[in-house]
C-alpha positions as CSV (number, residue, x, y, z in Angstrom):
1,M,18.3,-13.2,-80.3
2,T,20.5,-15.5,-78.2
3,D,18.9,-18.8,-77.0
4,D,19.0,-17.8,-73.4
5,R,16.5,-15.0,-74.1
6,S,14.4,-16.9,-76.6
7,P,10.7,-17.6,-75.8
8,Y,11.0,-20.7,-78.0
9,L,8.0,-19.5,-79.9
10,L,5.6,-22.0,-81.3
11,W,2.3,-21.5,-83.3
12,T,-0.8,-23.5,-82.6
13,P,-2.9,-25.0,-85.5
14,E,-5.3,-22.0,-85.0
15,G,-2.4,-19.5,-85.5
16,A,-2.0,-18.4,-81.9
17,P,1.5,-17.9,-80.5
18,R,2.7,-20.2,-77.7
19,S,5.8,-20.1,-75.5
20,G,7.7,-23.3,-75.7
21,R,9.7,-22.1,-72.8
22,F,6.7,-21.9,-70.5
23,D,4.3,-24.2,-72.3
24,D,1.6,-21.5,-72.3
25,V,-0.2,-19.4,-74.8
26,Y,0.1,-15.6,-75.1
27,F,-3.5,-15.2,-75.8
28,S,-6.5,-17.0,-77.4
29,R,-6.7,-16.2,-81.1
30,Q,-10.5,-16.4,-80.8
31,D,-11.0,-13.9,-78.0
32,G,-7.5,-12.6,-77.0
33,L,-8.4,-8.9,-77.6
34,A,-11.7,-9.2,-75.8
35,E,-9.9,-11.0,-72.9
36,T,-7.3,-8.1,-72.7
37,R,-10.1,-5.5,-72.6
38,A,-12.1,-7.4,-69.9
39,V,-9.2,-8.6,-67.7
40,F,-6.8,-5.7,-67.9
41,L,-8.6,-2.5,-69.1
42,D,-11.9,-3.1,-67.3
43,G,-10.1,-4.8,-64.4
44,C,-8.0,-1.6,-63.8
45,G,-11.1,0.6,-64.1
46,L,-10.1,2.2,-67.4
47,P,-10.9,4.7,-68.7
48,D,-12.6,6.1,-65.6
49,A,-9.4,5.8,-63.5
50,W,-7.6,8.4,-65.6
51,A,-10.5,10.9,-65.7
52,G,-9.2,14.4,-64.8
53,R,-5.6,13.3,-64.9
54,G,-2.9,15.1,-66.8
55,D,-0.5,12.2,-66.4
56,F,-1.3,8.5,-66.0
57,T,1.2,5.6,-65.6
58,V,0.5,2.0,-66.4
59,G,2.9,-0.8,-65.5
60,E,2.9,-4.3,-67.0
61,L,4.6,-7.6,-66.1
62,G,4.8,-9.5,-69.4
63,F,5.0,-7.4,-72.5
64,G,4.7,-10.5,-74.8
65,T,3.2,-9.7,-78.2
66,G,2.4,-6.1,-77.2
67,L,-1.4,-6.8,-77.3
68,N,-2.2,-5.3,-74.0
69,I,-0.3,-2.1,-74.7
70,A,-1.8,-1.8,-78.2
71,A,-5.3,-2.2,-76.8
72,L,-4.5,0.4,-74.1
73,L,-3.3,2.9,-76.7
74,E,-6.5,2.4,-78.7
75,L,-8.5,3.2,-75.6
76,W,-6.3,6.2,-74.7
77,R,-6.7,7.6,-78.2
78,R,-10.5,7.4,-78.0
79,E,-11.1,8.3,-74.3
80,G,-7.9,9.7,-72.9
81,P,-7.8,13.3,-71.7
82,A,-7.0,15.6,-74.7
83,D,-3.9,17.1,-73.1
84,G,-2.9,14.1,-71.0
85,R,0.3,12.1,-71.2
86,L,0.4,8.3,-70.9
87,H,3.5,6.7,-69.4
88,L,4.0,3.0,-70.0
89,F,6.4,0.7,-68.3
90,S,6.6,-3.0,-69.3
91,I,8.9,-5.9,-68.5
92,E,9.8,-8.8,-70.8
93,A,12.5,-11.4,-70.1
94,F,12.1,-13.3,-73.3
95,P,11.1,-10.9,-76.1
96,L,9.6,-11.7,-79.4
97,S,11.1,-10.5,-82.6
98,R,9.3,-7.8,-84.6
99,D,8.2,-10.2,-87.2
100,E,6.8,-12.6,-84.6
101,A,4.9,-9.8,-82.9
102,A,3.6,-8.6,-86.3
103,R,2.2,-12.1,-87.1
104,A,0.6,-12.3,-83.7
105,L,-1.0,-8.8,-83.7
106,A,-2.3,-9.3,-87.3
107,A,-5.1,-11.3,-85.7
108,W,-6.7,-8.0,-84.4
109,P,-7.5,-5.5,-87.2
110,Q,-9.5,-3.5,-84.7
111,I,-6.2,-2.2,-83.2
112,A,-4.1,-2.2,-86.4
113,P,-3.0,1.4,-86.1
114,E,-1.8,0.9,-82.5
115,A,-0.1,-2.4,-83.4
116,Q,1.7,-0.7,-86.2
117,A,2.8,2.1,-83.9
118,L,4.4,-0.4,-81.7
119,L,6.0,-2.4,-84.5
120,D,7.5,0.8,-85.9
121,V,9.5,1.3,-82.7
122,W,10.0,-2.4,-81.8
123,P,13.2,-2.7,-79.9
124,Q,16.2,-5.0,-80.1
125,A,16.2,-7.9,-77.8
126,T,19.2,-6.7,-75.9
127,P,19.0,-6.6,-72.0
128,G,18.2,-3.3,-70.4
129,F,15.8,-0.5,-70.7
130,H,14.5,0.7,-74.1
131,R,12.6,4.0,-74.4
132,L,10.1,3.9,-77.2
133,D,8.4,7.2,-78.2
134,L,4.8,7.1,-79.3
135,P,4.1,10.8,-80.0
136,A,0.9,10.2,-82.0
137,Y,-0.6,8.8,-78.8
138,R,1.0,11.3,-76.4
139,A,2.7,8.3,-74.8
140,T,6.1,6.9,-73.9
141,L,6.9,3.3,-73.3
142,D,9.9,2.2,-71.3
143,L,10.4,-1.5,-72.0
144,A,12.8,-3.4,-69.7
145,V,14.3,-6.6,-71.2
146,G,15.3,-8.7,-68.3
147,D,14.2,-10.3,-65.0
148,A,11.1,-8.8,-63.5
149,A,12.5,-8.3,-59.9
150,W,15.6,-6.6,-61.3
151,A,13.6,-4.3,-63.6
152,L,11.2,-3.3,-60.8
153,A,14.2,-2.5,-58.6
154,Q,15.8,-0.3,-61.4
155,W,12.6,1.6,-62.3
156,D,11.9,4.7,-60.4
157,G,8.3,5.4,-61.4
158,R,5.1,4.7,-59.7
159,A,2.2,3.0,-61.5
160,D,-1.4,4.0,-61.3
161,A,-2.5,0.7,-62.8
162,W,-0.7,-2.7,-63.3
163,F,-1.4,-5.4,-65.9
164,L,0.0,-8.6,-64.3
165,D,0.2,-10.7,-67.4
166,G,3.1,-13.1,-66.8
167,F,2.6,-16.7,-67.8
168,A,0.8,-18.9,-65.2
169,P,2.5,-19.1,-61.8
170,S,2.6,-22.9,-62.2
171,T,4.9,-22.6,-65.2
172,N,6.6,-19.2,-64.6
173,P,7.0,-18.8,-60.8
174,G,9.7,-16.3,-61.1
175,M,7.3,-13.7,-62.4
176,W,5.2,-14.1,-59.2
177,S,8.0,-14.3,-56.6
178,D,8.2,-12.4,-53.3
179,A,10.8,-10.1,-54.8
180,V,8.4,-9.2,-57.6
181,M,5.5,-8.7,-55.1
182,D,7.8,-6.4,-53.1
183,G,8.6,-4.4,-56.2
184,L,4.9,-4.0,-57.0
185,Q,4.2,-2.7,-53.5
186,T,7.1,-0.2,-53.8
187,R,6.3,0.9,-57.3
188,S,2.5,1.4,-56.9
189,A,1.0,4.8,-56.4
190,P,-1.7,5.2,-53.7
191,G,-4.9,3.6,-54.8
192,A,-3.3,1.9,-57.8
193,R,-5.4,-0.8,-59.5
194,L,-4.0,-4.2,-60.4
195,A,-5.5,-6.8,-62.6
196,T,-4.5,-10.3,-63.6
197,F,-6.0,-13.5,-65.1
198,T,-4.7,-15.7,-62.4
199,V,-6.4,-16.5,-59.1
200,A,-3.6,-18.7,-57.7
201,G,-3.6,-18.7,-53.9
202,A,0.1,-17.7,-53.8
203,V,-0.7,-14.6,-55.8
204,R,-3.7,-13.6,-53.7
205,R,-1.8,-14.1,-50.5
206,G,1.3,-12.3,-51.8
207,L,-0.7,-9.2,-52.7
208,A,-2.8,-9.2,-49.6
209,Q,0.3,-9.5,-47.4
210,R,1.6,-6.3,-48.9
211,G,-1.5,-4.3,-48.2
212,F,-3.4,-4.8,-51.5
213,A,-7.2,-5.3,-51.2
214,V,-7.8,-8.4,-53.4
215,D,-11.1,-9.5,-55.0
216,K,-12.0,-12.4,-57.2
217,R,-14.1,-11.4,-60.2
218,P,-15.9,-13.4,-62.9
219,G,-13.4,-14.5,-65.5
220,H,-13.6,-14.1,-69.2
221,G,-14.3,-16.9,-71.7
222,R,-13.4,-20.3,-70.3
223,K,-11.6,-18.8,-67.3
224,R,-14.0,-18.9,-64.4
225,E,-12.4,-16.2,-62.2
226,R,-9.8,-13.5,-62.3
227,L,-8.3,-11.1,-59.8
228,E,-8.5,-7.4,-59.2
229,A,-6.6,-5.6,-56.5
230,R,-6.1,-2.1,-55.2
231,A,-3.2,-0.5,-53.3
232,P,-3.9,1.2,-50.1
233,G,-4.6,5.0,-50.1
234,A,-6.6,7.2,-52.3
235,A,-5.7,7.8,-56.0
236,A,-4.7,11.4,-56.6
237,P,-3.3,13.2,-59.6
238,P,0.4,14.0,-59.5
239,P,1.4,17.5,-58.7
240,T,1.6,19.9,-61.6
241,P,5.2,20.1,-62.6
242,G,6.9,23.4,-62.3
243,L,9.1,25.1,-64.9
244,T,12.5,23.5,-65.5
245,A,15.4,25.7,-66.3
246,V,18.1,24.1,-68.6
247,I,21.4,26.0,-68.5
248,G,23.1,25.7,-71.9
249,A,21.8,25.1,-75.4
250,G,24.4,22.6,-76.5
251,I,23.8,19.0,-77.4
252,A,23.2,18.0,-73.8
253,G,21.0,20.9,-72.9
254,A,19.0,20.6,-76.1
255,S,18.5,16.9,-75.6
256,L,17.3,17.4,-72.1
257,A,14.9,20.2,-73.2
258,R,13.5,17.9,-75.9
259,A,13.0,15.0,-73.5
260,L,11.2,17.2,-71.0
261,T,9.0,18.8,-73.6
262,R,8.0,15.3,-74.9
263,L,7.0,14.5,-71.4
264,G,4.8,17.5,-71.3
265,R,7.0,19.4,-68.9
266,P,7.4,23.2,-69.3
267,V,11.0,24.2,-70.0
268,V,13.1,27.3,-70.4
269,V,16.6,27.1,-71.9
270,I,19.2,29.7,-70.9
271,E,22.2,30.1,-73.2
272,A,24.9,32.8,-72.9
273,E,25.9,32.8,-76.6
274,A,23.9,30.8,-79.1
275,P,22.4,27.3,-79.6
276,G,25.2,24.9,-80.3
277,A,28.0,27.2,-79.2
278,G,31.3,25.8,-77.9
279,G,32.1,22.2,-78.4
280,S,28.6,21.4,-79.6
281,G,29.1,23.6,-82.6
282,F,32.1,21.7,-84.0
283,A,31.9,20.9,-87.7
284,A,32.1,17.2,-87.0
285,G,31.6,14.9,-84.0
286,L,31.4,11.2,-83.1
287,V,28.5,9.5,-81.4
288,T,30.2,6.5,-79.7
289,P,29.7,4.6,-76.4
290,R,31.9,4.5,-73.4
291,L,33.2,0.9,-73.2
292,D,33.4,-0.6,-69.7
293,I,34.1,-4.3,-69.2
294,G,34.3,-4.0,-65.4
295,D,31.0,-2.4,-64.6
296,G,28.1,-4.0,-66.4
297,A,25.6,-1.4,-65.3
298,I,27.7,1.5,-66.7
299,A,28.3,-0.4,-69.9
300,A,24.6,-1.1,-70.3
301,L,23.7,2.5,-69.7
302,Y,26.0,3.7,-72.5
303,A,24.7,0.9,-74.9
304,Q,21.2,2.1,-74.2
305,A,22.2,5.7,-74.7
306,L,23.8,4.9,-78.1
307,R,20.6,3.1,-79.2
308,R,18.6,6.1,-78.1
309,A,20.9,8.5,-79.9
310,G,20.6,6.5,-83.1
311,D,16.8,6.6,-82.9
312,L,16.9,10.4,-82.5
313,Y,19.5,11.1,-85.2
314,A,17.3,9.0,-87.5
315,T,14.8,11.8,-87.4
316,V,17.5,14.2,-88.8
317,P,19.4,12.1,-91.3
318,E,21.0,15.1,-92.9
319,A,23.1,15.5,-89.7
320,V,24.6,12.0,-90.1
321,T,27.7,11.9,-92.3
322,A,28.7,8.2,-91.7
323,R,27.4,5.1,-89.9
324,G,29.8,2.9,-88.1
325,V,33.0,4.0,-86.3
326,L,36.3,2.0,-86.1
327,Q,38.2,2.5,-82.8
328,L,41.9,1.7,-82.8
329,P,43.8,1.0,-79.7
330,G,44.8,4.2,-77.8
331,M,46.8,2.3,-75.2
332,A,48.3,-1.2,-74.9
333,R,45.5,-2.7,-72.9
334,D,42.8,-1.8,-75.5
335,A,43.7,-4.7,-77.7
336,A,42.7,-7.1,-74.9
337,R,39.6,-5.1,-74.0
338,F,38.1,-5.0,-77.4
339,P,37.0,-8.7,-77.7
340,K,35.6,-8.5,-74.1
341,A,33.5,-5.4,-75.0
342,A,32.2,-7.0,-78.2
343,A,31.2,-10.1,-76.3
344,Q,28.9,-8.3,-73.8
345,D,25.3,-9.3,-74.3
346,I,24.2,-5.6,-74.1
347,W,24.9,-5.4,-77.8
348,A,22.9,-6.7,-80.7
349,T,24.5,-9.4,-82.8
350,E,27.4,-8.0,-84.8
351,A,27.0,-4.5,-83.3
352,L,30.5,-4.6,-82.0
353,K,33.2,-6.7,-83.8
354,V,36.9,-6.9,-83.6
355,L,38.6,-6.4,-87.0
356,D,42.1,-7.6,-87.6
357,A,44.6,-5.2,-89.1
358,P,44.0,-6.2,-92.7
359,A,40.2,-5.9,-92.3
360,A,40.6,-2.6,-90.4
361,S,42.8,-1.3,-93.3
362,R,40.2,-2.2,-95.8
363,R,37.5,-0.5,-93.7
364,L,39.5,2.7,-93.5
365,D,41.0,2.5,-96.9
366,E,44.4,3.2,-95.5
367,P,47.1,1.1,-93.8
368,V,46.5,0.0,-90.2
369,D,48.9,-2.2,-88.3
370,E,46.7,-3.0,-85.3
371,D,43.4,-4.7,-84.7
372,G,40.4,-2.3,-84.2
373,L,36.9,-2.4,-82.8
374,W,34.2,-1.8,-85.3
375,M,31.1,-0.2,-83.7
376,A,28.3,-0.5,-86.3
377,P,25.7,1.6,-84.3
378,A,28.1,4.5,-83.8
379,L,27.8,7.6,-85.9
380,A,29.8,10.5,-87.4
381,V,27.6,13.6,-87.3
382,R,27.5,17.3,-88.0
383,P,26.5,18.8,-84.6
384,R,25.6,22.2,-86.0
385,L,22.6,20.7,-87.7
């Protein structure tokens, strides 16, 4: 993780994680789980709020150690609708590493299975959106690494409940800015419930000015008060999704059908020949990103798509014939573009690296007279599998 995205994690003598960047604790080691359940789960009216719902969406500002999401998954496992789907959206500008999160979550054996489920899919700290599948919980988590206002503007969902768990407004004002409040207003479903530990006047006024009904409630532990809020309108279950037709059973069509099925959407696939016909049935293929040094959004999209593809191909390892792809210049300008692409912060450390001609020759085990771009996350695959 680069320093500009580091939380500068510290550990208190009691073993609780603390952000050196914001001079605030993530939770109390003595009662952190109880606080999460009281402030966020109870504060959002869970589990009653999802009663009779086939789909329920929870948004969160401040993913932190993952404690809130782990506690929510445990509650969903026990008291969620048997055929329901839980959609999670969380934002974190300064992510912890997997090892740091594991150390923090180890304090709560009551939610050990849920903590492990999160740790098993813990993402890289690269900016952008990371989709994390949690099939054992009928849940999907979209984790946005970046600024909260940016992430809210990019997300196109609507939350039925919000956990507002950024560090205190006095130390982290950016998490409670007008732009973030506007995003909450836009991205809240009618009747959405919001819960937060803070009762700062600016937060109360910001929510009220955007139509939320705001109430102070008794706090938990040493905190005297907390806030609950509700968006205008009446909560209502989303409409039942209709049947989606996917035309073509190649890699793209099959991927889309898989994604929709995982989201509980009924799908029919229509194919003129056979699954994997045409180009998708080639004996070999490459899974590589589109490089773009002029449009950061496009470049980030393809970086995220490559990570997602890597996660999915990991479930069918027999289809992967090689890991890592060396791209050689196809035109004169590529040699200058390779270092710029490798330096983009959308990539994990050493994910993309320029190799000089001797190093490229050693990598390919054949003579190369040009520098090449080594893409460690890229794959060579057998599409027919």
